PDB file of N, CA, C and O in Angstrom:
ATOM      1  N   MET A   1      48.685 -51.116 171.001  1.00  0.00           N
ATOM      2  CA  MET A   1      48.977 -51.500 170.088  1.00  0.00           C
ATOM      3  C   MET A   1      47.899 -52.213 169.925  1.00  0.00           C
ATOM      4  O   MET A   1      47.584 -52.832 170.941  1.00  0.00           O
ATOM      5  N   SER A   2      46.614 -52.484 168.229  1.00  0.00           N
ATOM      6  CA  SER A   2      46.416 -54.049 168.764  1.00  0.00           C
ATOM      7  C   SER A   2      47.070 -54.821 167.890  1.00  0.00           C
ATOM      8  O   SER A   2      48.064 -54.478 167.248  1.00  0.00           O
ATOM      9  N   GLN A   3      46.334 -56.236 167.840  1.00  0.00           N
ATOM     10  CA  GLN A   3      46.705 -57.176 166.892  1.00  0.00           C
ATOM     11  C   GLN A   3      45.369 -57.779 166.772  1.00  0.00           C
ATOM     12  O   GLN A   3      44.603 -58.057 167.694  1.00  0.00           O
ATOM     13  N   GLU A   4      45.167 -57.971 165.311  1.00  0.00           N
ATOM     14  CA  GLU A   4      44.309 -58.812 164.831  1.00  0.00           C
ATOM     15  C   GLU A   4      44.665 -60.430 164.569  1.00  0.00           C
ATOM     16  O   GLU A   4      45.585 -60.871 163.881  1.00  0.00           O
ATOM     17  N   ALA A   5      43.900 -61.001 165.146  1.00  0.00           N
ATOM     18  CA  ALA A   5      44.116 -62.725 164.696  1.00  0.00           C
ATOM     19  C   ALA A   5      43.860 -62.769 163.475  1.00  0.00           C
ATOM     20  O   ALA A   5      43.152 -62.214 162.635  1.00  0.00           O
ATOM     21  N   ALA A   6      44.823 -63.797 163.606  1.00  0.00           N
ATOM     22  CA  ALA A   6      44.508 -63.760 161.743  1.00  0.00           C
ATOM     23  C   ALA A   6      43.648 -65.275 161.614  1.00  0.00           C
ATOM     24  O   ALA A   6      44.052 -66.294 162.174  1.00  0.00           O
ATOM     25  N   PRO A   7      42.683 -65.232 160.965  1.00  0.00           N
ATOM     26  CA  PRO A   7      42.194 -66.184 160.588  1.00  0.00           C
ATOM     27  C   PRO A   7      41.963 -67.438 160.494  1.00  0.00           C
ATOM     28  O   PRO A   7      42.072 -67.878 159.350  1.00  0.00           O
ATOM     29  N   ASP A   8      41.693 -68.141 161.261  1.00  0.00           N
ATOM     30  CA  ASP A   8      42.053 -70.346 161.109  1.00  0.00           C
ATOM     31  C   ASP A   8      42.185 -70.462 160.120  1.00  0.00           C
ATOM     32  O   ASP A   8      41.114 -70.168 159.589  1.00  0.00           O
ATOM     33  N   GLN A   9      42.978 -70.770 159.312  1.00  0.00           N
ATOM     34  CA  GLN A   9      43.289 -71.404 158.171  1.00  0.00           C
ATOM     35  C   GLN A   9      42.654 -73.302 158.533  1.00  0.00           C
ATOM     36  O   GLN A   9      43.191 -73.977 159.412  1.00  0.00           O
ATOM     37  N   ALA A  10      41.311 -73.919 157.533  1.00  0.00           N
ATOM     38  CA  ALA A  10      40.779 -74.563 158.048  1.00  0.00           C
ATOM     39  C   ALA A  10      42.182 -75.234 156.634  1.00  0.00           C
ATOM     40  O   ALA A  10      42.897 -74.583 155.872  1.00  0.00           O
ATOM     41  N   ALA A  11      42.056 -76.609 156.821  1.00  0.00           N
ATOM     42  CA  ALA A  11      42.580 -77.823 155.402  1.00  0.00           C
ATOM     43  C   ALA A  11      40.967 -77.701 154.536  1.00  0.00           C
ATOM     44  O   ALA A  11      39.749 -77.608 154.688  1.00  0.00           O
ATOM     45  N   PRO A  12      42.279 -77.803 153.377  1.00  0.00           N
ATOM     46  CA  PRO A  12      41.037 -77.188 152.246  1.00  0.00           C
ATOM     47  C   PRO A  12      40.158 -78.608 151.992  1.00  0.00           C
ATOM     48  O   PRO A  12      40.438 -79.731 152.411  1.00  0.00           O
ATOM     49  N   SER A  13      39.248 -78.282 151.342  1.00  0.00           N
ATOM     50  CA  SER A  13      37.736 -78.979 151.870  1.00  0.00           C
ATOM     51  C   SER A  13      38.656 -80.225 150.537  1.00  0.00           C
ATOM     52  O   SER A  13      39.472 -80.017 149.639  1.00  0.00           O
ATOM     53  N   VAL A  14      37.978 -81.461 151.056  1.00  0.00           N
ATOM     54  CA  VAL A  14      38.573 -82.608 150.032  1.00  0.00           C
ATOM     55  C   VAL A  14      36.575 -83.178 149.420  1.00  0.00           C
ATOM     56  O   VAL A  14      35.692 -83.678 150.117  1.00  0.00           O
ATOM     57  N   PRO A  15      36.549 -82.830 148.024  1.00  0.00           N
ATOM     58  CA  PRO A  15      35.165 -82.750 147.235  1.00  0.00           C
ATOM     59  C   PRO A  15      35.125 -84.413 147.919  1.00  0.00           C
ATOM     60  O   PRO A  15      36.114 -85.055 148.272  1.00  0.00           O
ATOM     61  N   ASP A  16      33.772 -84.834 147.972  1.00  0.00           N
ATOM     62  CA  ASP A  16      33.534 -86.761 147.991  1.00  0.00           C
ATOM     63  C   ASP A  16      32.549 -86.777 146.267  1.00  0.00           C
ATOM     64  O   ASP A  16      32.553 -85.939 145.365  1.00  0.00           O
ATOM     65  N   GLN A  17      31.809 -88.094 146.388  1.00  0.00           N
ATOM     66  CA  GLN A  17      31.548 -88.781 145.736  1.00  0.00           C
ATOM     67  C   GLN A  17      31.156 -87.352 144.894  1.00  0.00           C
ATOM     68  O   GLN A  17      31.817 -86.835 143.993  1.00  0.00           O
ATOM     69  N   GLY A  18      30.186 -86.996 145.332  1.00  0.00           N
ATOM     70  CA  GLY A  18      29.587 -86.004 144.298  1.00  0.00           C
ATOM     71  C   GLY A  18      29.469 -84.697 144.384  1.00  0.00           C
ATOM     72  O   GLY A  18      28.562 -83.865 144.411  1.00  0.00           O
ATOM     73  N   GLY A  19      30.867 -84.740 144.426  1.00  0.00           N
ATOM     74  CA  GLY A  19      31.892 -82.932 144.342  1.00  0.00           C
ATOM     75  C   GLY A  19      31.869 -81.846 145.385  1.00  0.00           C
ATOM     76  O   GLY A  19      32.465 -80.772 145.468  1.00  0.00           O
ATOM     77  N   ARG A  20      30.778 -82.611 146.343  1.00  0.00           N
ATOM     78  CA  ARG A  20      30.907 -81.228 147.296  1.00  0.00           C
ATOM     79  C   ARG A  20      31.816 -81.874 148.543  1.00  0.00           C
ATOM     80  O   ARG A  20      32.099 -82.913 149.138  1.00  0.00           O
ATOM     81  N   PRO A  21      32.007 -80.695 148.479  1.00  0.00           N
ATOM     82  CA  PRO A  21      33.401 -80.724 150.180  1.00  0.00           C
ATOM     83  C   PRO A  21      32.582 -81.829 151.200  1.00  0.00           C
ATOM     84  O   PRO A  21      31.393 -82.103 151.365  1.00  0.00           O
ATOM     85  N   LYS A  22      33.635 -82.225 151.687  1.00  0.00           N
ATOM     86  CA  LYS A  22      33.744 -83.142 152.518  1.00  0.00           C
ATOM     87  C   LYS A  22      33.388 -82.236 154.141  1.00  0.00           C
ATOM     88  O   LYS A  22      34.380 -81.508 154.191  1.00  0.00           O
ATOM     89  N   GLY A  23      32.875 -82.037 154.926  1.00  0.00           N
ATOM     90  CA  GLY A  23      32.679 -81.839 156.314  1.00  0.00           C
ATOM     91  C   GLY A  23      34.479 -82.454 157.344  1.00  0.00           C
ATOM     92  O   GLY A  23      34.894 -83.610 157.256  1.00  0.00           O
ATOM     93  N   LEU A  24      35.136 -81.439 158.118  1.00  0.00           N
ATOM     94  CA  LEU A  24      35.959 -82.464 158.801  1.00  0.00           C
ATOM     95  C   LEU A  24      35.893 -83.058 159.971  1.00  0.00           C
ATOM     96  O   LEU A  24      36.791 -83.128 160.811  1.00  0.00           O
ATOM     97  N   LEU A  25      34.459 -83.633 160.042  1.00  0.00           N
ATOM     98  CA  LEU A  25      34.534 -84.985 160.559  1.00  0.00           C
ATOM     99  C   LEU A  25      34.287 -85.905 160.156  1.00  0.00           C
ATOM    100  O   LEU A  25      34.351 -87.067 160.560  1.00  0.00           O
ATOM    101  N   GLN A  26      33.775 -85.145 158.745  1.00  0.00           N
ATOM    102  CA  GLN A  26      33.526 -86.731 157.879  1.00  0.00           C
ATOM    103  C   GLN A  26      34.749 -87.406 157.745  1.00  0.00           C
ATOM    104  O   GLN A  26      34.750 -88.592 158.074  1.00  0.00           O
ATOM    105  N   GLN A  27      35.794 -86.905 157.331  1.00  0.00           N
ATOM    106  CA  GLN A  27      36.956 -86.573 156.773  1.00  0.00           C
ATOM    107  C   GLN A  27      37.549 -87.950 158.281  1.00  0.00           C
ATOM    108  O   GLN A  27      37.609 -89.161 158.494  1.00  0.00           O
ATOM    109  N   MET A  28      37.874 -86.490 158.984  1.00  0.00           N
ATOM    110  CA  MET A  28      38.268 -87.624 160.488  1.00  0.00           C
ATOM    111  C   MET A  28      38.254 -88.612 160.446  1.00  0.00           C
ATOM    112  O   MET A  28      39.265 -89.308 160.347  1.00  0.00           O
ATOM    113  N   GLU A  29      36.317 -89.304 160.550  1.00  0.00           N
ATOM    114  CA  GLU A  29      36.288 -90.461 160.742  1.00  0.00           C
ATOM    115  C   GLU A  29      36.354 -91.571 159.236  1.00  0.00           C
ATOM    116  O   GLU A  29      36.397 -92.791 159.392  1.00  0.00           O
ATOM    117  N   GLU A  30      36.354 -90.924 157.811  1.00  0.00           N
ATOM    118  CA  GLU A  30      36.771 -92.085 157.455  1.00  0.00           C
ATOM    119  C   GLU A  30      38.764 -92.120 157.576  1.00  0.00           C
ATOM    120  O   GLU A  30      39.379 -93.001 156.976  1.00  0.00           O
ATOM    121  N   LEU A  31      39.328 -91.304 158.216  1.00  0.00           N
ATOM    122  CA  LEU A  31      40.893 -91.647 158.492  1.00  0.00           C
ATOM    123  C   LEU A  31      40.577 -92.668 159.448  1.00  0.00           C
ATOM    124  O   LEU A  31      40.970 -93.827 159.320  1.00  0.00           O
ATOM    125  N   MET A  32      39.778 -92.206 160.536  1.00  0.00           N
ATOM    126  CA  MET A  32      39.851 -93.369 161.683  1.00  0.00           C
ATOM    127  C   MET A  32      39.635 -94.537 161.034  1.00  0.00           C
ATOM    128  O   MET A  32      40.569 -95.335 161.098  1.00  0.00           O
ATOM    129  N   ALA A  33      38.385 -94.968 160.244  1.00  0.00           N
ATOM    130  CA  ALA A  33      37.977 -96.362 159.623  1.00  0.00           C
ATOM    131  C   ALA A  33      39.893 -96.638 158.630  1.00  0.00           C
ATOM    132  O   ALA A  33      39.950 -97.796 158.217  1.00  0.00           O
ATOM    133  N   ALA A  34      40.523 -96.242 158.466  1.00  0.00           N
ATOM    134  CA  ALA A  34      41.351 -96.748 157.577  1.00  0.00           C
ATOM    135  C   ALA A  34      42.625 -96.876 158.369  1.00  0.00           C
ATOM    136  O   ALA A  34      43.752 -97.144 157.954  1.00  0.00           O
ATOM    137  N   LEU A  35      42.055 -96.534 160.067  1.00  0.00           N
ATOM    138  CA  LEU A  35      43.451 -96.497 161.133  1.00  0.00           C
ATOM    139  C   LEU A  35      43.134 -97.805 161.705  1.00  0.00           C
ATOM    140  O   LEU A  35      44.005 -98.439 162.301  1.00  0.00           O
ATOM    141  N   ASN A  36      41.621 -98.371 161.526  1.00  0.00           N
ATOM    142  CA  ASN A  36      41.732 -98.636 162.338  1.00  0.00           C
ATOM    143  C   ASN A  36      41.600-100.481 161.840  1.00  0.00           C
ATOM    144  O   ASN A  36      41.694-101.566 162.415  1.00  0.00           O
ATOM    145  N   ALA A  37      41.263 -99.853 160.077  1.00  0.00           N
ATOM    146  CA  ALA A  37      41.565-100.987 159.071  1.00  0.00           C
ATOM    147  C   ALA A  37      43.081-101.631 159.218  1.00  0.00           C
ATOM    148  O   ALA A  37      43.386-102.767 159.580  1.00  0.00           O
ATOM    149  N   ASP A  38      43.943-100.515 158.811  1.00  0.00           N
ATOM    150  CA  ASP A  38      45.809-101.316 158.974  1.00  0.00           C
ATOM    151  C   ASP A  38      45.686-101.817 160.637  1.00  0.00           C
ATOM    152  O   ASP A  38      46.141-102.961 160.630  1.00  0.00           O
ATOM    153  N   LEU A  39      45.303-101.492 161.956  1.00  0.00           N
ATOM    154  CA  LEU A  39      45.728-101.511 162.612  1.00  0.00           C
ATOM    155  C   LEU A  39      45.539-103.289 163.226  1.00  0.00           C
ATOM    156  O   LEU A  39      46.301-104.031 163.846  1.00  0.00           O
ATOM    157  N   SER A  40      44.247-103.441 162.727  1.00  0.00           N
ATOM    158  CA  SER A  40      42.990-104.978 163.160  1.00  0.00           C
ATOM    159  C   SER A  40      44.216-105.699 161.952  1.00  0.00           C
ATOM    160  O   SER A  40      44.756-106.711 162.398  1.00  0.00           O
ATOM    161  N   GLN A  41      44.639-105.312 160.643  1.00  0.00           N
ATOM    162  CA  GLN A  41      45.457-106.781 159.791  1.00  0.00           C
ATOM    163  C   GLN A  41      47.261-106.406 160.404  1.00  0.00           C
ATOM    164  O   GLN A  41      48.144-107.255 160.276  1.00  0.00           O
ATOM    165  N   LEU A  42      47.427-105.543 160.805  1.00  0.00           N
ATOM    166  CA  LEU A  42      48.666-105.701 161.506  1.00  0.00           C
ATOM    167  C   LEU A  42      48.253-106.697 162.707  1.00  0.00           C
ATOM    168  O   LEU A  42      49.078-107.486 163.168  1.00  0.00           O
ATOM    169  N   ASP A  43      46.819-106.612 163.228  1.00  0.00           N
ATOM    170  CA  ASP A  43      46.966-107.324 164.631  1.00  0.00           C
ATOM    171  C   ASP A  43      47.173-109.287 164.128  1.00  0.00           C
ATOM    172  O   ASP A  43      47.695-110.278 164.640  1.00  0.00           O
ATOM    173  N   ALA A  44      46.195-108.881 162.522  1.00  0.00           N
ATOM    174  CA  ALA A  44      46.044-110.466 162.027  1.00  0.00           C
ATOM    175  C   ALA A  44      47.226-110.978 161.556  1.00  0.00           C
ATOM    176  O   ALA A  44      47.287-112.206 161.483  1.00  0.00           O
ATOM    177  N   ASP A  45      48.468-110.140 161.117  1.00  0.00           N
ATOM    178  CA  ASP A  45      49.626-110.647 160.658  1.00  0.00           C
ATOM    179  C   ASP A  45      49.972-111.071 162.079  1.00  0.00           C
ATOM    180  O   ASP A  45      49.896-112.234 162.474  1.00  0.00           O
ATOM    181  N   LEU A  46      50.469-109.734 163.024  1.00  0.00           N
ATOM    182  CA  LEU A  46      51.205-110.915 164.077  1.00  0.00           C
ATOM    183  C   LEU A  46      50.443-111.540 165.463  1.00  0.00           C
ATOM    184  O   LEU A  46      50.878-111.724 166.600  1.00  0.00           O
ATOM    185  N   GLN A  47      49.517-111.709 165.040  1.00  0.00           N
ATOM    186  CA  GLN A  47      48.712-113.275 165.594  1.00  0.00           C
ATOM    187  C   GLN A  47      49.118-114.561 164.541  1.00  0.00           C
ATOM    188  O   GLN A  47      49.393-115.651 165.042  1.00  0.00           O
ATOM    189  N   THR A  48      49.136-114.425 163.441  1.00  0.00           N
ATOM    190  CA  THR A  48      49.030-115.823 162.555  1.00  0.00           C
ATOM    191  C   THR A  48      51.002-115.205 162.147  1.00  0.00           C
ATOM    192  O   THR A  48      51.337-115.446 160.988  1.00  0.00           O
ATOM    193  N   GLY A  49      51.695-114.762 162.712  1.00  0.00           N
ATOM    194  CA  GLY A  49      52.876-114.793 163.010  1.00  0.00           C
ATOM    195  C   GLY A  49      54.018-114.672 161.479  1.00  0.00           C
ATOM    196  O   GLY A  49      55.227-114.884 161.384  1.00  0.00           O
ATOM    197  N   THR A  50      52.894-114.201 160.346  1.00  0.00           N
ATOM    198  CA  THR A  50      53.616-113.512 159.237  1.00  0.00           C
ATOM    199  C   THR A  50      54.330-112.347 158.877  1.00  0.00           C
ATOM    200  O   THR A  50      54.779-112.050 157.771  1.00  0.00           O
ATOM    201  N   ARG A  51      54.405-111.439 160.422  1.00  0.00           N
ATOM    202  CA  ARG A  51      55.769-110.581 160.394  1.00  0.00           C
ATOM    203  C   ARG A  51      56.176-110.913 161.696  1.00  0.00           C
ATOM    204  O   ARG A  51      55.475-111.254 162.648  1.00  0.00           O
ATOM    205  N   PRO A  52      57.795-110.728 161.599  1.00  0.00           N
ATOM    206  CA  PRO A  52      58.697-111.277 163.071  1.00  0.00           C
ATOM    207  C   PRO A  52      57.777-109.736 164.492  1.00  0.00           C
ATOM    208  O   PRO A  52      57.402-108.589 164.249  1.00  0.00           O
ATOM    209  N   PRO A  53      57.766-110.430 165.635  1.00  0.00           N
ATOM    210  CA  PRO A  53      57.889-109.407 166.802  1.00  0.00           C
ATOM    211  C   PRO A  53      58.481-108.573 166.461  1.00  0.00           C
ATOM    212  O   PRO A  53      59.127-108.679 165.419  1.00  0.00           O
ATOM    213  N   VAL A  54      58.492-107.593 167.094  1.00  0.00           N
ATOM    214  CA  VAL A  54      59.604-106.865 167.876  1.00  0.00           C
ATOM    215  C   VAL A  54      60.669-107.146 167.989  1.00  0.00           C
ATOM    216  O   VAL A  54      60.777-108.313 168.366  1.00  0.00           O
ATOM    217  N   GLY A  55      62.242-106.295 167.748  1.00  0.00           N
ATOM    218  CA  GLY A  55      63.298-107.405 167.884  1.00  0.00           C
ATOM    219  C   GLY A  55      63.573-107.844 167.828  1.00  0.00           C
ATOM    220  O   GLY A  55      64.693-107.950 168.327  1.00  0.00           O
ATOM    221  N   GLU A  56      62.633-109.427 166.690  1.00  0.00           N
ATOM    222  CA  GLU A  56      63.163-110.401 166.959  1.00  0.00           C
ATOM    223  C   GLU A  56      64.229-110.903 165.291  1.00  0.00           C
ATOM    224  O   GLU A  56      64.766-111.974 165.009  1.00  0.00           O
ATOM    225  N   ASP A  57      64.152-109.385 164.394  1.00  0.00           N
ATOM    226  CA  ASP A  57      64.580-109.848 163.027  1.00  0.00           C
ATOM    227  C   ASP A  57      66.235-109.221 163.816  1.00  0.00           C
ATOM    228  O   ASP A  57      66.939-109.079 162.816  1.00  0.00           O
ATOM    229  N   GLU A  58      66.950-108.887 164.830  1.00  0.00           N
ATOM    230  CA  GLU A  58      67.698-108.113 164.964  1.00  0.00           C
ATOM    231  C   GLU A  58      67.986-109.287 165.600  1.00  0.00           C
ATOM    232  O   GLU A  58      67.071-109.632 166.348  1.00  0.00           O
ATOM    233  N   ARG A  59      69.431-110.428 165.564  1.00  0.00           N
ATOM    234  CA  ARG A  59      70.215-111.089 166.096  1.00  0.00           C
ATOM    235  C   ARG A  59      71.264-110.798 166.686  1.00  0.00           C
ATOM    236  O   ARG A  59      72.208-110.503 165.954  1.00  0.00           O
ATOM    237  N   PRO A  60      71.544-110.765 168.521  1.00  0.00           N
ATOM    238  CA  PRO A  60      73.275-110.376 168.989  1.00  0.00           C
ATOM    239  C   PRO A  60      74.403-110.666 168.540  1.00  0.00           C
ATOM    240  O   PRO A  60      74.545-111.737 167.950  1.00  0.00           O
ATOM    241  N   SER A  61      75.002-110.175 168.634  1.00  0.00           N
ATOM    242  CA  SER A  61      76.728-110.208 167.705  1.00  0.00           C
ATOM    243  C   SER A  61      77.415-110.992 168.555  1.00  0.00           C
ATOM    244  O   SER A  61      78.592-111.269 168.324  1.00  0.00           O
TER     245      SER A  61
END
């Protein structure tokens, strides 16, 4: 019996501003940049005390 490998299913291409599909590497770089921005904002919030530390909002009964 021979089994044929199914072709790899790539994520659908997302067009960029010019209408051309973005490459996977470019999409990953954009996602990493967004993640870094979110983490930087979270760090700034934690440093200034605008968010309670983990577990701080739970009071013992």
